[in-house]
Structures are given as structure tokens and as C-alpha cells.
N, C-alpha and C positions, 0 to 999 in steps of 0.2 A: 627543378623538374619541369620538363615540357609536357604538353598535353598528349603527345604521342606516347611518351613514357608512362604517363598516368594511365592511359588506356591499357598498355601492356601489363602494368603492375596490378591494375584493377581486375583484369582477367585472371591473373595468378591468385589474387586474394579471394576471388569468388571460388576458385577450385580449392584453395586452402580452407575456406569457411565450410564448404560442403564436406570435405574430408574430416574436418574437425568434428562436425556433428555426427558423421557416420561412425566415428571411432570413439565417441564419448564413453561408451560402456567399458572401454579398455583402460580408462584413466581413473585414478583415485578421485573421488568427488571433491573432497576438501584438499586444498594445497597442503603439501607435506613439508614445506620449507620451515626453517626456524627463523625467529626474529633476527633481522640484520643480514640474512643471506643474500637477498636481492640487492640491498644497498652496497654490499661489499663488492659486487660485480660491476657496479656503475662507476665510470670515471669521475674524478673529483670536479672536473671542469668541462664546460662545453667545448666542442672542437672549433677551431678558427676556420678551418677549410672544410668544404663540402665533402661528404663521404658517399660512396656508392650505395644505392638503395639495397642492393643485394646484401651488403654488410649489415645494414640496418635491420633487414628482415631476419638475417641469420642470428643477430644478437637478440632480437625479439624472441625468437624460439629458445635461445640458450639462457637468457636472463629473465625474461618476463614470464613466459608460460609456466615454468615450474612454480611460480608464486601466485598462480591464478586458481581460485576455487571455482569449480565449473557449475555455475547456476543453471545451465541448460542441460545438465546431466540428468538422464531419466531416473536416477536413483537419488536425486536431491530431495530429501524429505524434511529438511530443516526449515526454520523460519516460515515464510511464505514464498512461493516461487516469484522469480522475476523473469517472466517468460519472454521469448522473442520468436514468434512464429515466422517462418520464411517470408511470407508476404509483407509482414511488418518490417523486416530487415531491409527488403527491397525498397520500401517506401522511405526508410531512413537514409538509404544510399542516395536517393533522389533529393531528399531534404538537405543532405550534406553538400551535394553537388551545386544546387541552386543557392543554398546558404542565405535564404531570405530572413530578414528580421521583421517579424509579423506583428509589430506592436500596434499598428493602426490599420484601419480598413485600407487607406490609400497606399500603405507600404506593401501590400499584397492583397488586393480584394478577394482573390480566390481563397486564400488561407482563412480569412474571416468568414466568408460565406459557406465554405466547406465545414468549418467548425460549427457554425450555426445548424447546418443540416445534420451533421453527425450526432450532435447532442439531441436533436429531435428524434433521430432513429433510436438512439440508446434509451431515451426517456420512454418511448413506446415499448421498446424491448423489455424494459424493467417493469412495465405495467404501472408506471407513475402517471398521474394526471397531467393534462396539457398545461396546467397552471404553473408547472415548473419550467424554468429556463436554465440552460446549462452553460458552463464555461470549462475549458481544459486548463488545469493547473499542472505544475510540475510534479507535485507529490501531495499526499494527504496532509502532510505537515503544513504545507503552504495553504491548502484549503481550510484547514482547521484554524490556522492563524487568521486568515481572512474572516472566518466566522466569528472568532473571539473578538476581533477588532470591531466587527459590526455589533456584536452584543454590547461591547463597551460604549460605543458611540450612541447606540439607540437608548441605552439606559441613562446616558448623560445628555440626552436631548441634542445630540450631534455637536456638543461643545468640547469634547475631549481633545480632538486634534488641535483646536484653536487655543484652549485655555490650559491644557495639560491636566494631570490628575491631582496636583497639589491643591489642597483645600476642598476637594470633592469628597463626597461620601465614599467609603471603601466599597468597591464593587465585589460582588460574590458570584462565582460560577460554580455549578454543581455537576458532579459526575459520580460514577461508581469507582470502587477501588480496583477495577479490572481494566481501566482504560490504558491506552498506549502512552508512553512518555512524551509523545509529540504534543499531547494536551498540556502537560506541564510546561513544555518549552514555549508553547503559544502564550501561556499565562505570563511567563517571564518576559517575553519579548513585548507583549502588549502593555507591560507596566502594571498589570493588575496585582501581581505578586503571589508567590506560592501559598502564603498563609490564607489567601482568599479563594483558593481552589479547594472546595469542600468535597472530599471523597467519602461517599457513603458506603456502608456495608452492602453485601449482596445476599440474595436468598435463592433457594431452589437449585435444581440440577444445572440450570443454564447460568447460574451466578448473575441473576438480574438485580438491578439496583432496587433497594428496599424503598418502595414508594411511600410507605408510612413514615419512615425515617426521613426521607427527603422532604415530605410535606411539613414535618415538625421542625426541621432545621431552617427551612425557608421562613416559617412564621417566627422562629426564635431570632433569626438574623434581622428581620424587619423590625422587631421590637427593640433590638439592640442598636438600631440606627444604621445598619448596613444597607447596601443597595443591590438586591438580587437582580441579576441581568440575564442569565441564561442557563440552560441545561445541556450538557453534552452526553448524548446516549451512544451506545455501541451495539453493533450487530457483528459478532464474530471477532472478539478481541484477540490480540496476538498471543497471550499466554495460553489459554485453553479454549478459546472460542466463545467467551461469555456473550450472552445476548440479553439486552434489556427488554422489558415489556414496553415497546414503543407506544402502543395505544395508551397505556396508563401514563407514561411520561408526557405525552403530548396533551392529554386531557388536563393534567396538573399544570403544565406550562401555560395552557390557554387560560385556566382559571386564575393563574398568578401573573399573567401578562409577561411571560418570559420567552425569550428567543430559544429555539431548539436547533441543535446541530447534531446530525447522526453520522458517526464514524463507522462506515461499512467498507473500509478500505480493501479488505480481502473478500469478505463474504458477499459484498454487493454484486459481484459477478454472477453468483448463483441465482440471483433474482431474475435472470433471463429465463430460468426454468420455473414456470408457474407453480409447480407443486411445492417449491421451497419457500414461497413468499409469506406463508403464515408466520414465519419466524420474525419478520419485521412488520407485521400488521400494524398499521398506524403510521408508517413512514410517510404516507401521503399527506400527513398533517404537519410534518417537520418544516422548519423554515430553511434549512440547509442540509444537504446530504452529500457525502463524499464517498466515492469508491475508485479503486485503481485498476483500470484495464491492463496495466503493466504487471499485475500480479497473475490472477487466474485466467483472464480472458485471452491472453496471448500477445498483447501489444508490447512492443519493445519499450523498456524503461527509457525516458520517464514519460508517464501519461496518466494523470489523475483527473477524474471528472467530478465537478461540483455542480449540484443542482440547487437552484434557489427559487423560493416562492416569490420573493420580491427583490429582483436584482438592483432596483433603485437604491435600496438600503445599503447594499455593498458598494455601489458606485458613489453614494453620498459619503461613505467612509473612506474610499481610496482614490477617487478620481481627482486628478489635478490637470488643468488644461491651459498650459502656457500657449502663447500664440503659435510657436513653431510646431505644436502638435495638433493644431486644428486643421480640419479638412474644409476648405471653403468651396463654394460653387456646387455643392452636392446637397441632396436632401439628407436628413439626419441619418448617420451611419453608426454602426456598432464598432467601438474601439475596445477590444477585449483587454488592453493594457489597463483600462480603468476598473477592471474586475479582479485584478491580482496585485500582489505586492511588487513584483518586478515590473519595470517598464518594458524591457526586452522580452520577446516571446518567440519561441521556436514554432515551426509549422508542424504541430503535433497531430492535427486532424487527419493528415494524409495517411498515416499508418492505420488509423481506425477505419478509414474508407477502404483501404486495401484489404485489411483483415476481415471486415464483415462481408465484403463482396467475395473474397476468395474462399471462405468457408461457409458463409450463410449462417444465420442465427441457429439453425438446426444443427449444423456441424459443430458449432461452439458449445451448444447445449449438450450434445452427445458426450463431449469430452468431460464436462463437469459432472454429468450424471455418472459416467464411468468412475471418475475419481471418488465420488461419494460412495458408490457401491463397493469399490475395492477397499476403501478405508474401513467401512463397516464390516466387511468380510474379514479383514485382517484383525480388527479389534476382537471379533468373535473367536478367531483362532488363538490369539494371545490369551484371552480370558480362560480358554480351556486348558492352558498350561498350569500345573499346580504351583509352580514357583514364580508366577507372574499375577498381577492384578490390573484391571482397568480402573483408573482413578476417575477419569471423566469420560463419559460415553461420547461417541462421535457427534460433533456438531458439524454438519456437512462432511468435509473430508479431514477433519482434525480431531484427534483424541489424545489422551495422555495415559501412560501406563507406568508400572513400577515393578522392578525386579525384587523378589522377596528372598534374597539369599541371607547369609549369616552376617551378623555384626551391625554396624551403623548403616542403616538403609539409605540415608542421604548420601553418605560417602560412597556406598556401593553403587548407587545409581549414577552418580557423577563419574565414577571410574568406568562404568559400563559405557556411558556416552563417549568418554575420552578414548576408550579402547576401540569402539566402533568407528569413530572418526579418524583415528590413527590407522586403523585397518584399511580404510579408504574405499571399501566397496559400497557403502551407503553413507549418508550424512544426516545426523539427527541433532536436535538441540534439547536443552532442559529448561524447566521452569519450576516455580513453586505453586502448589495448590493446597490451600489450608495449612500452610506451614511445612508441607512435605515436598522434598525434591522429587520431581517426576520427569519423565521423558516424553517429549512431544513427538507426535508423528503426524505429518500432513502430506496428503497426496495432492499434487497440483501441477507438476511439471508437464509441459505441453505434450511431450513425446513419451511420457511414462506409459507402460503397459501393465496389464495384470500380472504378467510374469515378473516384472520388476518389483512389484509389491510382494509377491510370493517369495522372491529372492531375499527381500528385506527380512521377512519372517525367519527364514532359515539362518540368515546371518546374525540376527539378534540373538537367537537361541544358542547358536554355536559360540559366539563371543562371550555371552553371559555365563555359560556353563564352563568356560575355560578360565574365568577369572580366578 
């Protein structure tokens, strides 16, 4: 392809993208294909000769699009959103065009310094103290892994990378039973081992970690010769939005000398609204905090922000400086590749710059406030129906409910989710709360309206009562 052809097709793709978003409400939210349908339409071998771009685009529409679940659909109420606001998409187009590998300051100084400034903007927007320094990771999973590795090295007096874990005391990490599975994976990858991730029971309507149980198990582990290293707290868990008492967690961690990491991957965005911040009171005392602007805030995937009280601890854990990665002849510069597991880094700060300038913080806050209000209104409407119950009240814009029909209620509610998703008009997911199968509902798609949420109410009732 020549660059004049690229220009022509880029213009066509821009029109396609705009039409796609304008017509999303006419499409089923979740893909309706069966396993193997897409694979069956793809040739067994790559072509030897070049093919016309028109044929490639036509095949994209015919083969690929039927197998796409539409995460940008305004009636996507499953999981958490993976938003892509238009300014963020434009920024990503630029990033793809210049295709810079931003691992070091010298490999693109603007990328490094824009990242520094964007994290300062976000830190202030969240109401966090200036003591925090930020870095953009690809996902909360990577940020959590970086935090767990730092916990490990700090507990081993920075000898784990050099000596390995063999012969060392077994390291213990603590969390609630509501955390995301990315915590488990970080424990696996770090070499700490699943048996040394101690999951504590939760209490209260927000399913907060039981502080007394946590304190007791730390003391028991010390007495048994284990090496407590850190606590992973959560604000807005994936299942039903569980929120730990961060103030209590950080006070205990300080008394025990433990590193604290806060997973606020989804709910962290809500902290741009000052009225919501009481739910993570004490976050300013954490050592590490992660939230994903690519979820609720509107930045295109992938874009995860990690704030650190002491970035030197992370650099001491991850930084490697061979001669070919050094920048000579300059004063000390920041190389963000020393703050993350991958060496290579995309220019993720640009979409944050575009996003926050195009909407302003007040414009972004308005969307999140609307989502919270609409979710609360919907929960009230569902609670008023005699054959439904609210299982967990809204935490921000997430709540869970249950259909109270006849027979096995776990089976019934799973069938309701399946029928709703096969119907295609909305998309929901399920989880367990206190051993009961429940249905999650989360408002957060960037272009969602109150009418979309009201439409979901009508659809849920219609499909449930037709089972």
C-alpha cells in the first residue's frame, strides 16, 4: 500500500467508524455467532499474492464483524466498560501513525514528559496528595504485578531478584475474598505461590475485609515463621463492587510495616467527583494505587494508571540499565520502562491529554454522576417488582439483583442472563454473592443515556416473565 492509498482508505475508515457508532443501537450487543463460525470462514493458509484492500475490507465486514461483541454499545451493562471516547480514538490514530516506542526519555522525550504531566493532572483530579508519583501501565493486572513484586523485594531486603525465593521465608500477601483474579495471577507470576495469598472473609454491606481477622492472621503467620509482606485492598471489586475500609487497612499496615496496594481499577475514576471519595478514605496512605482510565473515564484500551508513594522502591525492583539503554550527556531523566515489567512502551499519555482537554474534568464528572444516578434509579424500580430482589445495593453504578421465579433460583437466574444476552438488546453478566447466583448490572458506557437504562428495565422484565 502506498501512502496516497493509505490516505484514501483512512478517510473511508473514518466514515465507517462514525457510521458504526451511530448505528450501534441497531446491533445486538453480544456477538451471536457460535464457536467455530469465524474460523470456518477463514482460509487455511495465507495468500502468496497481494489482495485488493477492497476485498480485505469486504471480508472484514463479512467474517469479522458478526463475531464482535460491541463494547461501545450504549446498552452494554456487563463486566465494566472499555470505553473509547472519540478524542481518545483520534489520539490513538496519531499514536499508530507515528508508531513510537517510548521506552526511554531519549526515544521520545515528549511521550515521557507528557506522561509526567498527565499523571500530575490526574493525581490532582482524584484529590490525592502531591506525595504520589504516577506511571501509565497497560492494565491493572500489570500494575498489581509490579506492586506484588515490590512487596516481595521489600520484604526480602531487595535480595529476591538476585537470590531467588529458594531458602527464603515464605512470603505472605493478604487480601479479601472479593478481589479480582489478577491478584492471584500476580502471586503466581511473582513466585510467591497461591498458598501464600491469604484471602480473608468480608463484613458489612460493602463486603469489606474483616480487619480483626486480618490482624489475627498476620500475628499467627509471624509466629509460624512466615514473612508478611503486603496487603492488597480493593475499592469497587468486579463481582459486586466490594469496598474495603482503606483507612483501617492502612493503619494496620503501618503498624505491621506492610506495603499496601489499592486496586481501584473501575471505581477509581469516580474519585474525580469529590462527593464519592469517602468510599476510599485513607487511600492517601497507600503505597500503590491503580485505576483504569480505559474503563469508566473514556480513554481507549489500554490505559492503566498506577500511583506510587515511593517510585524508587518500584525502580529498585524492576530497573535494569544495560549500556545501550543509558542516556548520556543529559541530566538525570525519567525512563518509565524502569517502572513497568515490559521494556517496550506505547505512547498512552496522548489519549489522556486529548480526552481531558476535549471534555474537561467537569464534563467527565457529569457522565459518571449520571451513571450513578441512573443505576440507583433502576435499582429502585427493580426492587419495587414483587418477583425481583436487590441483592447488593448500588456501589457507584454497580448493583446485583435476582429473579424470584419458580424452581432452582440459581438455574433460573443463569437462564435469564443467557436469554437476555441471546436476545441481544442488552448485555449482562452474572456472579455469586454469599453463594447465590445473582445478575450484575453496571452503567458506565460512555454514550449511554437514561433512556438506555430504562430500556434495560423493560427488557429484563419482558424476558424474565417469558421464561
